[in-house]
N, C-alpha and C positions, 0 to 999 in steps of 0.2 A: 931677752925679755919674754916671759911666758906668753904663749898664744892666749888671747882673751877668750877663745872658744874652748880652751881646754878646761876640763873639770877642775874645780878647786880641790886642794888636798883634803881628803876626808869626806868629800861629797859623794853621794850615791851616783855611780856612773850608769845605773840602769835607766834605760830610756823611759820617759813618762808614759804611763799606760793611758790609752784612750778611755773615756768614761764608758761604762757598759751601755749597750743599746737598750732603749726603752722597750717595754713589752710590746708585743705585736698589737697594732691598732685594733679597736673593736670592730667586729664584723657581724652582720646580721646572721650569717650562716652559723655562728657560734651559739645562737639562742635556742633554747628549748621552748617552742611556741606554747606548749601546754602549760609550762610554768609561768610564762608571761601572761597567758590568758587568766590563770588562777589569781595572779597578782592584781590584774585589773579588776577582776570580779570582787576580790577582797576589798580593794579601795572603793569601788562603787558601793559596796555594802556599808562601809564605814561612813561614806558621804550620806547615803540614804538614812542610816541610823541617826546621824547627827541632825539631819533635817527633821526627821520624825520626832526626835527628842525635843528639838526647839519648838516644834508645833505643839507637842503635848504640854510643854511648860507654859506656853502662851495660853492654851486652853484652860489649864488649871488656874492660872492667874485670873483669867476672865471669869471663871466660875466663882472663885472666892470673892471677886469684886461684885459680880452681878447678883449673887445669892444673898448679899447683905449679911454676911457671917461676922460682921464686926471687924473686918480686916481692912485697914486703910492701905493705900498704895505704898506708903512708907513701910508699913509692917510687912507687906508682901515682898518688898524689895529686900528687907533685912532677911526674911526667910529664904529667899531665892539667891541671896548674895549677889544682887545686881543693883543697878542704879534705879532710883525712882522714875527717871525719865524713860528707862527701858520698860518698866511696868506700865507707865502711862501709855506708851506706844502700843504695847501688847493689848491692853484692855480697850483701846480705841478701835483696833482692827476687828472687823466683823465679817470674816470670810464665811462662805457657805460651809455648814457643818456636815461632814461626810458621815452618814450613818449606814452606808452600805456594808453588809455583812450578814451571813446567814448561819454561822456555826453556833453551837450551844453557848460557849462563853460570851460571845458577842451579844446574843439575844438576851441572855440572863443579865448581862451588864446593862442593857437598855431598860430592862424591867426595874433594876435598881435606880437608874437615872430618873425614871418616871416617878418612882416612890420618893426620891429626893425632892423632886419638884412639888409633889403633892404636900410633902411636909412643909416646904418653904412657903407654899401658897395657902396653907391652912390657917384657920383662926385659932381660937382658944381650944377648940375640940381637936384632939390629936388624930392623926390619920391612922386608920385601922392597920395599914401595912407598915407603919413606922418601926415597931419593935422587931418584927420578923426581918425586915430589910436590914436593920442594924445588926441583928444576930448573924445573918447570912454574910454580910460584907465584912464583919469582924472575925469570921471563922468560928463563931460559937455554935452555929448550926450549919451542918454540911449542905452543900448543894446536891440535892438528890431529886429525882422526879416528884416524890410526894411534897418535898419542901417548896419546890418551884411551883407546883400546882396550888399549894396553899397561898403562896405569894400572889399568884394570879387572882385567886378568889378574893383576897383582901384588897388588891388593887381595884378589882371590879366594884367592890363595895364602896371604896373611896370615890371612884369615878362616877358613881350614881348619886353622890351627894350634890345638893344644889351649890352652884358656884365652882364646881370642879372645872379646871381649865379645859376648854374644848380641844386645844392642841394636845393635851395629855391623853384625851380619849382617842384622838386620831392615831397618836403614836402607839398606844396600847393595842389598838386594833391591828396596826401594821405588824407589831411584834408577835401578837397572838397568832396571826395568820402564818407567819414564818415559822413559829415554833411547831405548828401542826405538821410541818413537813420535815422536822428534825427529830432524829432518834436520840433522845437524851441519854447520856451514859448513866450508869448507876451512881456515879459521883464525879463531879468535876475535879476532885482532888485538889492538890496544892501546887500543881505544875506551874513554874514561873510564866511560861508562855500563855497558858490559859488565863492566869490571873492578870497578866498585863493586858490581854485583850478585853477581859471583863472590866477592868478599871477604865481602860480607854473608852469603851462603849458607854459605860456609866457616865463618865465625864462629858462625853459628847452629847448624849441624850439630854442630860440635865442642862447643859449649856444651850442646846437648841430650843428647849422649852422655855428657858429663862429669856432668851432673845425674842421669842414669839409672843411673850406676854405683853 
């Protein structure tokens, strides 16, 4: 009787091979700390960008709602592709509006925000600064020292009118004082970073004045 331990006819008599050993365990010594630091920095930047984008979206929703531009919460929700409940929560929040900034795009953005508020608060008589503010913000007129000086002159004319919001006068005086210490470039150009800061400052200034009314 054949030995039960003998290989069957035709069977491979090669001994079974042990499975390959797994890769060497992870070791901290293998890491390039500069690469790890760069990765953490990149992740932190993405987190910060996400928080900033969320804040700016909330600010824009509050502006559209506060300025009475004819947009309901439902319409804003459709435009932003979020729920109406999220819009309702955003417009109810009234955090302190951060207006700190002293570079040229930021200060020019604040001037446009003041112009926005004067237009919104005006009566049947149009604001003197309305047309130029529109042309500047739409890119039809470039941001240059002469055009910015002209905008300031028109804003000052609007702010001298009876009924001009006192908060707008205070904001303008603040911006004008900061502008005096800034060397304005020949043109702000169309650099995305500059325009993002300009838009953000405009939105925040307009919002701050709307909430102080």
